[in-house]
Short mmCIF file of the C-alpha atoms (twelve columns), coordinates in Angstrom:
data_MODEL
# 
_entry.id   MODEL 
# 
loop_
_atom_site.group_PDB 
_atom_site.id 
_atom_site.type_symbol 
_atom_site.label_atom_id 
_atom_site.label_alt_id 
_atom_site.label_comp_id 
_atom_site.label_asym_id 
_atom_site.label_seq_id 
_atom_site.Cartn_x 
_atom_site.Cartn_y 
_atom_site.Cartn_z 
_atom_site.pdbx_PDB_model_num 
ATOM 1   C CA . MET A 1   27.356 29.979  1.406   1 
ATOM 2   C CA . SER A 2   27.949 26.388  0.300   1 
ATOM 3   C CA . PHE A 3   25.420 23.969  -1.154  1 
ATOM 4   C CA . GLU A 4   25.625 21.731  1.924   1 
ATOM 5   C CA . THR A 5   24.463 24.544  4.226   1 
ATOM 6   C CA . LEU A 6   21.271 24.867  2.174   1 
ATOM 7   C CA . LEU A 7   20.321 21.227  2.845   1 
ATOM 8   C CA . ILE A 8   18.303 21.847  6.014   1 
ATOM 9   C CA . ASP A 9   16.140 18.685  5.989   1 
ATOM 10  C CA . SER A 10  16.944 15.014  6.506   1 
ATOM 11  C CA . CYS A 11  15.265 12.228  4.531   1 
ATOM 12  C CA . THR A 12  15.276 8.493   3.925   1 
ATOM 13  C CA . VAL A 13  15.349 7.075   0.401   1 
ATOM 14  C CA . GLN A 14  13.433 3.804   0.081   1 
ATOM 15  C CA . ARG A 15  13.835 1.226   -2.657  1 
ATOM 16  C CA . PHE A 16  11.360 -1.481  -3.633  1 
ATOM 17  C CA . THR A 17  12.360 -4.993  -2.598  1 
ATOM 18  C CA . ALA A 18  10.569 -8.287  -3.065  1 
ATOM 19  C CA . GLY A 19  9.518  -9.538  0.360   1 
ATOM 20  C CA . ALA A 20  8.539  -12.981 1.609   1 
ATOM 21  C CA . GLN A 21  6.300  -15.017 -0.653  1 
ATOM 22  C CA . ASP A 22  2.643  -15.573 0.164   1 
ATOM 23  C CA . ALA A 23  0.802  -18.901 -0.094  1 
ATOM 24  C CA . TYR A 24  0.585  -18.498 -3.881  1 
ATOM 25  C CA . GLY A 25  4.315  -17.825 -4.316  1 
ATOM 26  C CA . VAL A 26  3.872  -14.120 -5.028  1 
ATOM 27  C CA . PRO A 27  6.418  -11.911 -3.248  1 
ATOM 28  C CA . ALA A 28  4.956  -9.257  -0.958  1 
ATOM 29  C CA . LYS A 29  5.577  -5.652  -1.996  1 
ATOM 30  C CA . THR A 30  7.850  -3.966  0.522   1 
ATOM 31  C CA . TRP A 31  9.901  -0.788  0.626   1 
ATOM 32  C CA . ALA A 32  13.237 -0.948  2.444   1 
ATOM 33  C CA . ALA A 33  15.490 1.925   3.507   1 
ATOM 34  C CA . HIS A 34  18.164 2.404   0.843   1 
ATOM 35  C CA . LEU A 35  19.752 5.615   2.171   1 
ATOM 36  C CA . THR A 36  19.075 7.011   5.642   1 
ATOM 37  C CA . ASP A 37  19.570 10.442  7.189   1 
ATOM 38  C CA . GLU A 38  20.518 12.074  3.897   1 
ATOM 39  C CA . ASP A 39  20.783 15.852  4.006   1 
ATOM 40  C CA . CYS A 40  18.302 17.379  1.580   1 
ATOM 41  C CA . ARG A 41  15.970 20.302  0.976   1 
ATOM 42  C CA . ILE A 42  12.337 20.086  -0.091  1 
ATOM 43  C CA . MET A 43  10.385 22.944  -1.643  1 
ATOM 44  C CA . ALA A 44  7.040  23.376  -3.355  1 
ATOM 45  C CA . ALA A 45  7.381  22.847  -7.102  1 
ATOM 46  C CA . PRO A 46  6.807  25.849  -9.340  1 
ATOM 47  C CA . ARG A 47  3.507  25.912  -11.190 1 
ATOM 48  C CA . GLY A 48  3.328  25.684  -14.956 1 
ATOM 49  C CA . GLU A 49  4.986  23.560  -17.605 1 
ATOM 50  C CA . GLU A 50  8.137  23.153  -15.525 1 
ATOM 51  C CA . SER A 51  6.277  20.934  -13.043 1 
ATOM 52  C CA . GLU A 52  4.697  18.723  -15.729 1 
ATOM 53  C CA . ILE A 53  6.525  15.394  -15.874 1 
ATOM 54  C CA . ARG A 54  5.883  13.050  -18.792 1 
ATOM 55  C CA . ILE A 55  5.829  9.356   -17.826 1 
ATOM 56  C CA . GLY A 56  5.168  7.452   -21.030 1 
ATOM 57  C CA . ALA A 57  1.941  8.896   -22.443 1 
ATOM 58  C CA . GLU A 58  0.813  10.191  -19.042 1 
ATOM 59  C CA . VAL A 59  1.536  13.700  -17.783 1 
ATOM 60  C CA . VAL A 60  1.985  13.965  -14.005 1 
ATOM 61  C CA . ILE A 61  2.175  17.210  -12.048 1 
ATOM 62  C CA . ALA A 62  5.075  17.389  -9.594  1 
ATOM 63  C CA . GLU A 63  4.097  18.804  -6.208  1 
ATOM 64  C CA . TYR A 64  7.571  19.218  -4.692  1 
ATOM 65  C CA . GLU A 65  11.229 19.616  -5.600  1 
ATOM 66  C CA . LEU A 66  13.962 17.832  -3.657  1 
ATOM 67  C CA . PHE A 67  17.610 18.809  -3.681  1 
ATOM 68  C CA . ILE A 68  20.009 16.128  -2.421  1 
ATOM 69  C CA . GLY A 69  23.724 15.361  -2.752  1 
ATOM 70  C CA . ASP A 70  25.141 13.170  -5.505  1 
ATOM 71  C CA . VAL A 71  23.641 9.937   -4.142  1 
ATOM 72  C CA . ASP A 72  22.085 6.804   -5.654  1 
ATOM 73  C CA . ILE A 73  18.442 7.818   -6.198  1 
ATOM 74  C CA . THR A 74  16.230 6.856   -9.163  1 
ATOM 75  C CA . GLU A 75  12.689 7.336   -10.436 1 
ATOM 76  C CA . GLN A 76  11.719 3.962   -8.948  1 
ATOM 77  C CA . ASP A 77  12.494 5.112   -5.380  1 
ATOM 78  C CA . ARG A 78  10.484 6.795   -2.650  1 
ATOM 79  C CA . VAL A 79  11.527 9.520   -0.227  1 
ATOM 80  C CA . VAL A 80  10.292 9.731   3.375   1 
ATOM 81  C CA . LEU A 81  10.561 13.107  5.073   1 
ATOM 82  C CA . ASP A 82  8.860  13.915  8.385   1 
ATOM 83  C CA . THR A 83  6.575  10.839  8.138   1 
ATOM 84  C CA . VAL A 84  5.330  11.861  4.658   1 
ATOM 85  C CA . THR A 85  6.136  9.516   1.771   1 
ATOM 86  C CA . TYR A 86  6.839  10.947  -1.679  1 
ATOM 87  C CA . GLU A 87  7.109  9.215   -5.051  1 
ATOM 88  C CA . VAL A 88  10.147 10.212  -7.119  1 
ATOM 89  C CA . LEU A 89  8.906  11.283  -10.559 1 
ATOM 90  C CA . LEU A 90  12.112 12.573  -12.133 1 
ATOM 91  C CA . VAL A 91  15.781 12.807  -11.171 1 
ATOM 92  C CA . LYS A 92  18.082 15.352  -12.833 1 
ATOM 93  C CA . THR A 93  21.816 15.192  -12.205 1 
ATOM 94  C CA . ARG A 94  23.370 18.632  -11.827 1 
ATOM 95  C CA . GLN A 95  27.045 19.370  -12.450 1 
ATOM 96  C CA . ASP A 96  29.396 22.059  -11.187 1 
ATOM 97  C CA . GLY A 97  31.451 22.243  -14.380 1 
ATOM 98  C CA . VAL A 98  33.866 19.512  -13.314 1 
ATOM 99  C CA . ALA A 99  31.809 16.568  -12.049 1 
ATOM 100 C CA . ASN A 100 28.352 15.609  -10.797 1 
ATOM 101 C CA . HIS A 101 27.401 17.899  -7.924  1 
ATOM 102 C CA . HIS A 102 23.884 17.061  -6.715  1 
ATOM 103 C CA . LYS A 103 20.504 15.662  -7.747  1 
ATOM 104 C CA . HIS A 104 17.373 17.709  -8.403  1 
ATOM 105 C CA . CYS A 105 14.276 15.523  -8.005  1 
ATOM 106 C CA . TYR A 106 10.596 16.125  -8.658  1 
ATOM 107 C CA . LEU A 107 8.186  14.471  -6.219  1 
ATOM 108 C CA . ARG A 108 4.522  13.935  -5.449  1 
ATOM 109 C CA . VAL A 109 2.896  12.682  -2.261  1 
ATOM 110 C CA . VAL A 110 1.995  8.994   -2.171  1 
ATOM 111 C CA . ARG A 111 -1.730 8.776   -1.514  1 
# 
């Protein structure tokens, strides 16, 4: 069984972009599709220290894990899957011994 056959979901990766400026010259906050229809797999994150993500001095609990191919995704992005939007907390690049193979991301639901 190959890695690609395990990616049973499809998601969109969104990236923050500065939108049109308002009357005060401040750009509107908008999220635009960066990658669309990417094969991926989402699973509930394990409980315990493994799901604790340190962002500066703050500790955030990851709710989900996302496995996706070796694509351009960062901690500043969002992932949309089945109309649910997730914040990317951490991205780990995984290798197969020769080169980068896929990304392992930790997510939480945007509320």
